[in-house]
N, CA and C of each residue as an Amber inpcrd file, in Angstrom:
protein
   444
 -17.4550000  -5.0410000  -4.7980000 -16.6350000  -4.3020000  -3.8480000
 -16.0000000  -5.1250000  -2.7080000 -14.9150000  -4.7840000  -2.1280000
 -14.3650000  -5.5090000  -0.9920000 -15.3380000  -5.3760000   0.3870000
 -15.4040000  -5.9940000   1.3630000 -15.7370000  -5.7700000   2.6940000
 -14.8840000  -5.2130000   3.7390000 -15.6830000  -4.4450000   4.4040000
 -14.9030000  -4.1550000   5.4020000 -14.1160000  -5.1000000   6.2590000
 -14.4550000  -6.0360000   6.4230000 -13.2420000  -7.3550000   7.0630000
 -12.3310000  -7.6330000   5.9430000 -12.7440000  -7.6540000   4.8490000
 -11.5010000  -7.8600000   3.5710000 -10.6280000  -7.0500000   3.5380000
 -10.9430000  -5.6260000   3.8500000 -10.0110000  -4.3690000   3.9870000
  -9.1640000  -4.4780000   5.1090000  -9.6960000  -4.9770000   6.1310000
  -8.8670000  -4.9490000   7.3220000  -7.6450000  -6.0390000   7.3630000
  -8.2630000  -7.0970000   6.5460000  -7.2650000  -8.1710000   6.5930000
  -6.1020000  -7.9860000   5.7970000  -6.3670000  -7.2580000   4.3470000
  -5.5810000  -6.7830000   3.2710000  -4.7050000  -5.6840000   4.0390000
  -5.2110000  -4.9790000   4.7280000  -3.8020000  -3.7020000   5.2950000
  -3.1380000  -4.5530000   6.3460000  -3.7420000  -5.3520000   6.9140000
  -2.9370000  -5.9180000   8.4120000  -1.6630000  -6.7500000   7.2040000
  -2.3960000  -7.5620000   6.6310000  -1.1800000  -8.8570000   5.9810000
  -0.4600000  -7.7290000   5.2020000  -0.4470000  -7.0080000   4.6890000
   0.6070000  -5.9830000   3.8460000   1.4710000  -5.6650000   4.9650000
   0.9160000  -4.9700000   5.8150000   1.7950000  -4.1350000   6.5460000
   3.0280000  -5.0800000   7.3200000   2.4920000  -6.2370000   7.8170000
   3.2700000  -7.2640000   8.6800000   4.2490000  -8.0320000   7.9550000
   3.9020000  -8.5680000   6.7040000   4.7530000  -8.8920000   5.6810000
   5.5290000  -7.7840000   5.3910000   5.4080000  -6.8780000   4.8980000
   6.3760000  -5.5210000   4.3300000   7.4220000  -5.1740000   5.8580000
   6.9590000  -5.1440000   6.9260000   7.6470000  -5.1780000   7.8100000
   9.0990000  -6.1000000   8.2450000   8.2130000  -7.2670000   7.7980000
   9.3660000  -8.5120000   7.9660000  10.6250000  -8.3990000   7.1390000
  10.2880000  -7.5960000   5.9680000  11.2620000  -7.4610000   5.0660000
  12.0340000  -6.2470000   5.4310000  11.3050000  -5.2000000   5.6390000
  11.8060000  -3.5770000   5.5390000  12.6330000  -3.4830000   6.6720000
  12.4690000  -3.9560000   7.9810000  13.4540000  -3.4580000   9.2210000
  14.8510000  -4.0980000   8.8850000  15.0980000  -5.5250000   8.5850000
  16.3600000  -5.7180000   8.1920000  16.7650000  -5.4210000   7.4680000
  16.4950000  -5.1260000   6.4510000  16.8380000  -4.6560000   5.0600000
  17.2850000  -3.3830000   4.9390000  16.2920000  -2.4760000   5.7680000
  16.6050000  -1.2330000   5.7570000  17.6010000  -0.7920000   6.7990000
  17.8830000  -1.4410000   7.7490000  18.9600000  -1.3610000   8.9070000
  20.0640000  -1.8260000   7.9660000  20.4710000  -2.9380000   7.2620000
  21.5390000  -2.8660000   6.4260000  21.9490000  -2.1560000   5.4830000
  20.9540000  -1.9440000   4.5150000  21.1150000  -0.6590000   3.3150000
  21.4930000   0.4640000   3.9610000  21.3120000   1.4950000   5.0720000
  21.3680000   2.4650000   5.4280000  22.2150000   2.4270000   6.7670000
  22.6420000   1.4820000   7.1320000  23.7250000   1.3920000   8.1010000
  22.8920000   1.8750000   9.6020000  21.8330000   1.8620000   9.9150000
  21.1340000   2.4290000  10.9420000  20.8430000   1.0130000  11.8420000
  20.8370000   1.4450000  13.1750000  20.4410000   0.4670000  14.1510000
  19.1570000   0.0400000  13.6550000  18.8310000  -1.2260000  13.9560000
  17.3820000  -1.6840000  13.5760000  16.3330000  -1.1970000  14.4040000
  16.9840000  -0.9420000  15.5140000  15.7740000  -0.3150000  16.4350000
  15.4000000   0.9060000  15.8680000  16.1940000   1.8640000  15.5440000
  15.9430000   2.8850000  14.7870000  14.8520000   2.6320000  13.6510000
  15.2570000   1.9290000  12.5980000  14.3850000   1.4170000  11.1870000
  12.9260000   0.7790000  12.0720000  13.2330000  -0.0630000  13.1270000
  12.0160000  -0.5820000  13.5040000  11.2130000   0.3020000  14.0140000
  11.4620000   1.5330000  14.7770000  10.4580000   3.0520000  14.8910000
   9.9700000   3.1600000  14.0320000  10.8630000   3.6700000  12.8220000
  10.4500000   4.3690000  11.6630000   9.4030000   3.1330000  10.7230000
   9.6700000   2.1240000  10.8080000   8.9350000   1.1750000  10.1320000
   7.4430000   0.7870000  10.7680000   7.6020000   0.9710000  12.2390000
   6.0390000   0.6250000  12.5770000   5.3500000   1.9350000  12.5720000
   5.9920000   3.0620000  12.8530000   5.3770000   4.4900000  12.8000000
   4.9490000   4.5480000  11.1710000   5.6400000   4.1490000  10.2310000
   4.8900000   4.3210000   9.1730000   4.1450000   2.9820000   8.7650000
   4.1480000   2.0350000   9.1770000   3.2310000   1.0270000   9.0820000
   1.7790000   1.5870000   9.7000000   1.8690000   1.8030000  10.6620000
   0.6140000   2.5090000  11.4440000  -0.1150000   3.6100000  10.1900000
   0.7790000   4.4890000   9.9310000   0.1730000   5.6090000   8.9200000
   0.0720000   4.8200000   7.4030000   0.8140000   4.1320000   7.0870000
   0.2990000   3.2240000   5.8950000  -1.0030000   2.6620000   5.9240000
  -1.2650000   1.9580000   7.1290000  -2.3410000   0.9780000   7.3910000
  -3.5900000   1.8280000   7.1100000  -3.5890000   3.2860000   7.8500000
  -4.6000000   3.9330000   7.8870000  -4.9040000   4.5220000   6.5190000
  -3.8130000   4.9080000   6.0280000  -3.7140000   5.5730000   4.5510000
  -4.4060000   4.3500000   3.7160000  -3.7370000   3.3710000   3.8470000
  -4.2570000   2.1750000   2.9250000  -5.8370000   1.9110000   3.0600000
  -6.2640000   1.5860000   4.0090000  -7.8370000   1.6600000   4.2760000
  -8.6600000   2.9790000   3.6130000  -8.1400000   4.0880000   4.1520000
  -8.9260000   5.3180000   3.2560000  -8.5970000   5.4670000   1.9850000
  -7.5740000   5.0520000   1.6020000  -7.0740000   5.2280000   0.1540000
  -7.8940000   4.3200000  -0.8420000  -7.6340000   3.2130000  -0.4040000
  -8.3190000   2.0940000  -1.2810000  -9.9640000   2.1800000  -1.1840000
 -10.2060000   2.3590000  -0.2410000 -11.9010000   2.6910000  -0.1180000
 -12.4710000   3.6610000  -1.0450000 -11.4740000   5.2020000  -1.0560000
 -11.5840000   5.8810000  -2.0320000 -11.6350000   5.3860000  -3.7680000
 -10.2040000   4.7290000  -3.7580000 -10.0130000   4.4720000  -5.2240000
 -11.1830000   3.1760000  -5.4880000 -11.7350000   2.7630000  -4.9620000
 -12.7480000   1.7600000  -5.2260000 -14.1460000   2.4330000  -5.4880000
 -14.4410000   3.1240000  -4.6470000 -15.2890000   4.1560000  -4.9960000
 -15.4290000   5.0040000  -6.2310000 -14.2710000   5.2840000  -6.4990000
 -13.9100000   6.3230000  -7.6050000 -14.0420000   5.1100000  -8.7710000
 -13.5290000   4.2270000  -8.7740000 -13.4470000   3.2480000 -10.0290000
 -15.0500000   2.6270000 -10.2570000 -15.8550000   2.5280000  -8.9590000
 -17.0790000   2.0490000  -9.1790000 -18.0700000   2.9510000 -10.1130000
 -17.6590000   4.3960000  -9.8320000 -18.3100000   5.6730000 -10.1990000
 -17.9700000   5.8530000 -11.7620000 -16.7090000   5.6710000 -11.6630000
 -16.1110000   6.0580000 -13.4580000 -16.4480000   4.8420000 -14.3310000
 -16.0670000   3.5050000 -13.8190000 -15.9950000   2.2950000 -14.8290000
 -17.1130000   1.3490000 -14.5100000 -17.8190000   1.4390000 -13.1380000
 -18.9370000   0.3320000 -12.6890000 -18.4900000  -0.8050000 -12.2280000
 -17.4410000  -0.9090000 -11.7740000 -16.7880000  -1.9790000 -11.5200000
 -15.5500000  -1.5930000 -10.4700000 -14.7790000  -2.6250000 -10.1590000
 -13.6470000  -2.5360000  -8.9350000 -12.4190000  -3.4870000  -9.1680000
 -12.7100000  -4.2620000 -10.4310000 -11.8690000  -4.8990000 -10.9620000
 -10.6190000  -4.1710000 -11.6640000  -9.1130000  -4.5580000 -11.1410000
  -8.1440000  -3.5850000 -11.5400000  -7.4440000  -4.2090000 -12.6400000
  -7.2970000  -3.6560000 -13.7470000  -6.2410000  -4.2110000 -14.7220000
  -4.8380000  -3.7740000 -14.4630000  -4.0350000  -4.0550000 -15.5850000
  -2.6740000  -3.7070000 -15.1200000  -2.6110000  -1.9680000 -15.0890000
  -3.0420000  -1.3850000 -16.0210000  -3.1390000   0.2840000 -15.9390000
  -3.5280000   0.5900000 -14.6090000  -4.6610000   0.1240000 -14.2800000
  -5.2950000   0.4300000 -12.7600000  -4.2290000   0.2950000 -11.8760000
  -3.8900000  -0.9350000 -11.6940000  -2.6330000  -1.0980000 -10.5530000
  -1.6790000  -0.1900000 -10.5370000  -0.9990000   0.3720000 -11.7630000
   0.0320000   1.0470000 -11.8150000  -0.1550000   2.6320000 -11.4390000
  -1.3740000   2.8270000 -11.8250000  -1.8640000   4.2180000 -11.2580000
  -2.2930000   4.4210000  -9.7210000  -3.0030000   2.9850000  -9.5400000
  -3.3280000   2.7920000  -8.0480000  -1.9860000   3.0150000  -7.3860000
  -0.8670000   2.0810000  -7.3260000   0.1750000   2.2940000  -6.4010000
   0.9300000   3.4470000  -6.7000000   0.9590000   4.1090000  -7.8690000
   1.7160000   5.6480000  -7.8630000   1.3200000   6.5120000  -6.8880000
  -0.2220000   6.7410000  -6.8830000  -0.9840000   7.7380000  -6.4760000
  -0.7940000   7.4610000  -4.9190000  -0.6520000   6.2140000  -4.5610000
  -0.8770000   5.6540000  -3.1790000   0.5240000   5.8670000  -2.3740000
   1.5260000   5.9320000  -3.2600000   2.8240000   6.0420000  -2.7060000
   2.9860000   7.6270000  -2.6130000   2.3420000   8.5980000  -3.6610000
   2.7250000   9.9110000  -3.5320000   2.1530000  10.4460000  -2.0630000
   0.9950000   9.7930000  -2.1100000  -0.0110000  10.6380000  -0.7440000
   1.0820000   9.9270000   0.5140000   1.3770000   8.8700000   0.5880000
   2.3210000   8.3390000   1.8430000   3.5990000   8.8400000   1.7750000
   4.2120000   9.4420000   0.7830000   5.5350000  10.2200000   1.0020000
   5.0460000  11.3360000   1.5560000   4.0860000  12.2460000   1.2900000
   3.5930000  13.2160000   1.7160000   3.1740000  13.4180000   3.1300000
   2.7700000  12.3270000   3.6660000   2.4860000  12.0560000   5.0540000
   3.8700000  11.6440000   5.6880000   4.4130000  10.9850000   5.4200000
   5.6020000  10.4370000   5.8720000   7.0160000  11.1950000   6.0390000
   7.1400000  12.1450000   5.0600000   8.7860000  12.6150000   4.9080000
   8.8550000  13.6440000   6.2070000   7.9040000  14.6170000   6.7980000
   8.2980000  15.2300000   7.6030000   8.6050000  14.5840000   8.8440000
   8.0960000  13.4100000   9.2310000   8.3470000  12.3330000  10.2990000
   9.7340000  11.6060000  10.2720000  10.2150000  11.0180000   9.2700000
  11.2640000  10.6000000   8.9730000  12.5270000  11.4000000   9.2130000
  12.2420000  12.9500000   8.5280000  13.5250000  13.9170000   8.7460000
  13.7320000  14.4020000   9.9230000  12.2240000  14.4350000  10.8320000
  12.7490000  15.0710000  12.2730000  12.9910000  13.9480000  13.1310000
  12.5980000  12.5460000  13.0250000  13.2860000  11.4660000  14.0380000
  14.6580000  10.9440000  13.7900000  15.4030000  11.2790000  12.6410000
  16.7180000  11.0450000  12.3590000  17.3460000  11.9390000  12.2630000
  16.7660000  13.2370000  12.4030000  17.5940000  14.5550000  12.2600000
  18.4250000  14.9000000  11.2540000  17.6620000  14.5430000  10.0940000
  18.3210000  14.9280000   8.7940000  17.1970000  15.6040000   8.1830000
  17.8110000  16.3120000   6.7170000  17.0620000  17.2870000   6.0940000
  15.9370000  16.7430000   5.3370000  14.9850000  17.5570000   5.1220000
  13.8500000  16.9060000   4.2380000  14.5280000  16.1750000   3.0710000
  15.5760000  17.0040000   2.3820000  16.1040000  16.4840000   1.2320000
  16.7350000  15.0680000   1.6680000  17.5130000  14.8300000   2.3890000
  18.1480000  13.6300000   3.0320000  17.0070000  12.7190000   3.1610000
  15.6690000  13.0620000   3.9650000  14.8370000  12.0130000   4.0450000
  13.8920000  11.4850000   2.7590000  14.1600000  12.6570000   2.3410000
  13.4320000  12.1780000   0.6790000  14.1700000  11.3450000   0.0240000
  15.5900000  11.3750000   0.1170000  16.6700000  10.4280000  -0.9340000
  16.3010000   9.0620000  -0.2300000  16.3760000   9.0740000   1.0140000
  16.1960000   7.9920000   1.8420000  14.8840000   7.2310000   1.3210000
  13.9710000   7.8680000   1.6300000  12.3480000   7.5210000   1.3210000
  12.3410000   7.0850000  -0.2590000  13.0810000   7.7130000  -0.9880000
  12.9810000   6.9820000  -2.4440000  13.2210000   5.4360000  -2.4460000
  14.2690000   5.1110000  -1.7690000  14.9950000   3.7240000  -1.7140000
  13.5540000   3.0850000  -0.9230000  12.6600000   3.3710000  -0.0590000
  11.7990000   2.9350000   0.7460000  10.4810000   2.5180000  -0.4810000
  10.5020000   3.6670000  -1.4310000   9.3710000   3.8300000  -2.2640000
   9.5900000   2.6520000  -3.2700000  10.7660000   2.4610000  -3.6080000
  10.9690000   1.6700000  -4.7480000  10.8890000   0.0940000  -4.0240000
  11.2900000  -0.0730000  -2.9750000  10.7190000  -1.1830000  -2.1730000
   9.2120000  -1.3290000  -2.1750000   8.5550000  -0.6030000  -1.4980000
   7.0680000  -0.5850000  -1.6510000   6.3160000  -0.5770000  -2.8800000
   6.8720000   0.0100000  -4.0090000   6.2250000  -0.1790000  -5.0510000
   6.1220000  -1.6630000  -5.7660000   7.2450000  -2.0400000  -5.7930000
   7.1520000  -3.3490000  -6.1330000   6.6010000  -4.3210000  -5.2970000
   6.7160000  -4.2750000  -3.9070000   6.1520000  -5.1440000  -2.8340000
   4.5440000  -4.9860000  -3.1650000   4.0630000  -3.7760000  -3.1500000
   2.7430000  -3.4460000  -3.4230000   1.9640000  -3.9760000  -4.5300000
   2.6840000  -3.9310000  -5.6570000   2.2690000  -4.2570000  -6.7780000
   2.2300000  -5.9920000  -6.7060000   3.2390000  -6.5900000  -6.0870000
   3.1730000  -7.9140000  -6.4670000   1.8980000  -8.4890000  -5.0240000
   2.2160000  -7.6450000  -3.8770000   1.3210000  -8.3810000  -3.0080000
  -0.1350000  -7.9990000  -3.5680000  -0.5080000  -7.0920000  -4.0780000
  -2.1620000  -6.8900000  -4.3780000  -2.4740000  -7.7090000  -5.6770000
  -1.4410000  -8.1390000  -6.4460000  -1.8530000  -9.0320000  -7.4130000
  -1.9900000 -10.3290000  -7.0580000  -1.0180000 -10.9880000  -5.9450000
  -1.2790000 -11.9880000  -5.2090000  -2.5180000 -12.1250000  -4.4840000
  -2.9750000 -11.0490000  -3.4710000  -3.9260000 -10.7840000  -2.7360000
  -5.4350000 -11.1320000  -3.4740000  -5.4100000 -10.3540000  -4.8750000
  -6.3160000 -10.2290000  -5.7100000  -6.7410000 -12.0340000  -6.1640000
  -5.5560000 -12.7190000  -6.2170000  -5.8850000 -13.7780000  -6.7590000
  -6.4350000 -14.8360000  -5.7070000  -5.7340000 -14.8150000  -4.5010000
  -5.8470000 -15.2330000  -3.1800000  -7.3970000 -15.0190000  -2.7440000
  -7.5720000 -14.0500000  -2.3820000  -9.0520000 -13.5310000  -2.0750000
  -9.5780000 -12.3250000  -3.2260000 -10.2320000 -13.0830000  -4.4270000
 -10.9970000 -12.4260000  -5.3430000 -11.9380000 -11.4130000  -4.9060000
 -12.3840000 -10.4570000  -5.7730000 -13.4680000  -9.6570000  -5.6230000
 -14.7430000 -10.4950000  -5.8670000 -15.5640000 -10.7760000  -5.0160000
 -16.7750000 -11.0710000  -5.3230000 -17.5920000 -10.5880000  -6.5230000
 -18.3300000 -11.2990000  -7.6550000 -18.5670000 -10.8880000  -8.5780000
 -20.2240000 -10.4650000  -7.8730000 -20.5530000  -9.1900000  -8.6900000
 -21.9250000  -8.6240000  -8.1560000 -23.1310000  -9.5670000  -8.8320000
 -24.3150000  -9.4940000  -8.0940000 -25.1070000 -10.4090000  -8.4520000
 -25.6900000  -9.9890000  -9.7310000 -25.5920000  -8.7340000 -10.1680000
 -26.0310000  -8.4320000 -11.6230000 -25.2110000  -9.3810000 -12.8020000
 -23.8720000  -9.0440000 -12.4340000 -22.7830000  -9.9810000 -13.5270000
 -22.9880000 -11.6060000 -13.1440000 -23.3790000 -11.8110000 -12.3250000
 -23.5240000 -13.6190000 -12.2230000 -24.5760000 -13.7490000 -12.8890000
 -25.5720000 -12.9210000 -12.9430000 -26.9370000 -13.3150000 -13.4820000
 -27.0750000 -13.2650000 -14.9910000 -26.0230000 -12.0730000 -15.3540000
 -25.5820000 -12.0490000 -17.0230000 -24.9810000 -12.7650000 -17.5620000
 -23.7700000 -13.5910000 -16.6300000 -23.0040000 -14.8820000 -16.9560000
 -23.8340000 -15.8040000 -17.1700000 -24.6400000 -16.0600000 -16.2760000
 -25.7200000 -17.2120000 -16.2540000 -26.4170000 -17.4880000 -17.6290000
 -26.9160000 -16.2750000 -17.7960000 -28.1260000 -16.2200000 -18.8790000
 -27.3070000 -16.4020000 -20.1870000 -25.9510000 -15.8190000 -20.6070000
 -25.0910000 -16.2080000 -21.7300000 -24.9210000 -17.2700000 -22.2000000
């Protein structure tokens, strides 16, 4: 399982890199001032960072309980990112609608574009992160591999 320090590094890197893409691209696509998208981006990133930490910790504990490890297959990654984005949508939608003075439906449609970006980004980021910072093998598995 990942360490506390590793989870912090994961969350911070994820959001900083995402914001570097999100703010200019969102301002261009939606024709909004970068400052407005910046506020949405920073607030959303803060909420997402907290949600990311809590969600990933819970997901890993659930995997550990259900399958005995936290290594994620392609199927696990698809479920992981889908559930994460649904939870984040519920958390952010009212804030986006309020801040931009738009309806929840308009905010939802706008957020769908954000979700598409973040689903693709989260999938790619997490695959890369797992390769660059692999989950340490539990001692029992190291012993079993060494004996085989």
